[in-house]
N, C-alpha and C positions, 0 to 999 in steps of 0.2 A: 793577325797583325794589328788590326784596328783596336781589338780589345787590349792587347799588350800595351799599345801606345796610350790608350785612355787610362789604363792602370798606372803607367809610369807618370803620366801628366797629373793624375790625381795625387799620387805620392809626392811629386815635386811641389805642387801647390800646398799640400798639407804641411810639408816641411817648411816652406816659406812662411806660412801662416804662423807656425809655432815660433819660428825665429823672430818674426815681426812682433808677436806678442811678448816674447822674452825681452826684446830690445825696448819695447814700450814700458815694460815693468821696470827695467833698470833705469830708464829715463826718468820715471817718476821718483824712484828712490834717490837718484842723483839730485833731482830738484829739491826734495825734502831735506837731504843732507846739506846742500848748499845753503838753503834758507836757514837751517838751524846753526850752521857753523862756518859759513863762508866758503868761497870757491877754491881755497888753497888746500890740497890734500895733506901737505906737510903739517899743517896746524889743525886739520879737521879729521879726527880719527874715524868718525862715521863715514865720511866721504872716501877715505882710503879703503875701507872695507867694501863699500859699494863698487868702487872702481875695480877692485880685485875680483869681486863676484861677476861683474860685467865682462871682464877679460876672460874669465874661466868659461863664460857662456859664448865666447867668440864674438862679442860685440866689438866692432872695429874701433881703433884708437881715435879716428877722426870723429866718429859719432859720439864717443864718450866726451871728447873735448868740446864738441859742439853743444852737447847737453849741459855741460858745466857752464859754458859761456852764456847759453840761453837762460839758465836758471839764475845766473847772477844779475840778469836784467830786471828792470822794475815791472815789466808787464807780464811776467810769467804767472801761471796759475798757482794758487796756493792749494796743495793737495792735503786732504785730511785722512788720517789713517783710522778706519773704523772696522771693527770685527763684528760679524753676525753669526748667530748660531741657528742651526736647522736640524730637523729630525727626519730620518727616512724610515724604511721598513725595519721592523723587528728591533727597534731601539738603536739603529746606527745613527750616530751623531756627526754633524759636520761643523767645523769652524771655518768660516769664510772671511779671509782677510782682504780688505780693500784699501785702495788709495784713490780718493775721488775729490773732484772739485764741485761735485753736485750730488750730495747724499740722497736727495729725493729721487733723482734718476737711478742711482745705484740700487737703492732698496727696492724700487719698482721692478728693475731688471732681475734682481735676485728672486723676488717673488714669482716672476714669470717663469724663470728657469726651474724653480722648485715645483711650481704647479704642473709644468709640462713633464717633469721628471719624477714625480711621485714623492715629493718632499714638502715640508712646510716650515716656515720660519718659527723659531722658538724664542723664548724670553731671554734677555741678556743675563748671563750668569748661570743659565740652566745646565751648561755643560762644564762648569768649572771643575767638577769632580772627575770628569772623564778624560781630561788631558792635563799634562804638565808641560811647562815651557822649558826648553833646554837650549843652551848655546852650543852650536856645532862648528868647530873649526877644522879645516882641512889644510894640511901642510905637506910638503915633499919630504920623504924619508932620507933622501941622499945626504950623507954627512951628518946625520942626526943620531945621537946616542939615545935610544928610547928610554932606558932606565934612568939615565942622568936627567933627561928632559922631564920625565914623570916626577922625579923628586923636586925639580926646580919649579914645576907648575902647581904642585899640590897647594901651596900657600895662596895661589891665585884662584883656587877653586876647582882645579881639575878633578873630575869624577871618574873618567874612563878614557882609555886609549885603545884604538883598534887599528891594525895594519891592513891596508887594502891596495895591493898592486902598486907599490912604489909611493903610496901616499899614507898619511897618518891622520886618522879621524879622532879629534879631541872633543870630549863632551864635558860641559860644565853646566851649572844652574843658570837660569835666566838672569838672575841678579849679578852673576859674576862675568857677564859678557865683556864689560869694559876692562876689568882687571886681567882677564885672560888675554885679551887683545894686546894690552900694554905689556904683559909679561912675555908673550911670544915675540913681539917686535923688539923688545929690549935684548933678546938673545940673537937678534939679527936674522931671524927665520922669516922667510916670505910666506905670507898667508895666501893660499890659493883661493879659498873662499871661507866666508864666515857668515852664518845665518842663525836666526832664532827659529827653532822648530817646536811644534806642538806634538808631544808623544802621548799616545793613548795609554791610560793607566790599566785598561783591560780592553779586550777586543770582542766583537760580535761575530759569530760564525753564521755564514749564509750559504745557501745552495749556489751552484754555479749560475743558475738563471737569475737569482736575486742579486748576486754579486755583479753580474753583467749590467743589470739595471742601475745599480748604484754607481758603477764606474761610468756609465753613459751620462748620468746626471752630473758627476764630477767633471767630466770632459766638457759638458755643456757650460757649466759654470766657468771653467778655466778659459773658455773662448772670449769671455766678457773682458773688455779692456780695463774696467774698473777693478777687477778682481786680481789680486796679487798671488794669493795662495789659498788652497783648499786642503783641509786636513780631515781625515775620517778615522773612526775607531773600528772600521771593518777589518776582520782578520784577513 
């Protein structure tokens, strides 16, 4: 009975930690969006997207509103978006995206995580060939004519459509993020989430043991509050 309770307690705290980290992530994104375009989502397209993403991650409405209000104040931290590149075993590359008010602290923490997890920091631009940036939009499929939508969004930069359990995943280039968001909203379609992803141009095959080691390093990095996203080219 004691072991079962401890396991449940561990699972509960792990879930709470993940939720807390997710809310911190979107809090920072809200702060950056407000600083860039103001606190009114009606006139700030970037803020509208962040709010949609936060809602899809179950961030409570009052926390979203509090984050917007706090970010509109004069005393809020100015976060800087910085990406770092790292290498692991057998040529596995990592792109580590951060949002930080203290880059010195952030890079020191990243080095610590990498040293403990069997990786090392690389030179900026060393992984440009290994990843390409894509705009990924998720919308609800209810009431949407897929063929008609595809034709309407091609001019906005649509590259691909995939259907997944009542939702539609739309892919476009990094450069067409803004035009895609504008075109989708112009059709009166609610965006469930919209994010920029880094897709590997090729992948590296690892053994199960090696894969577990890299996954452990990625999990370690993702627990750091300054780190927003970690991408790898591991198969």
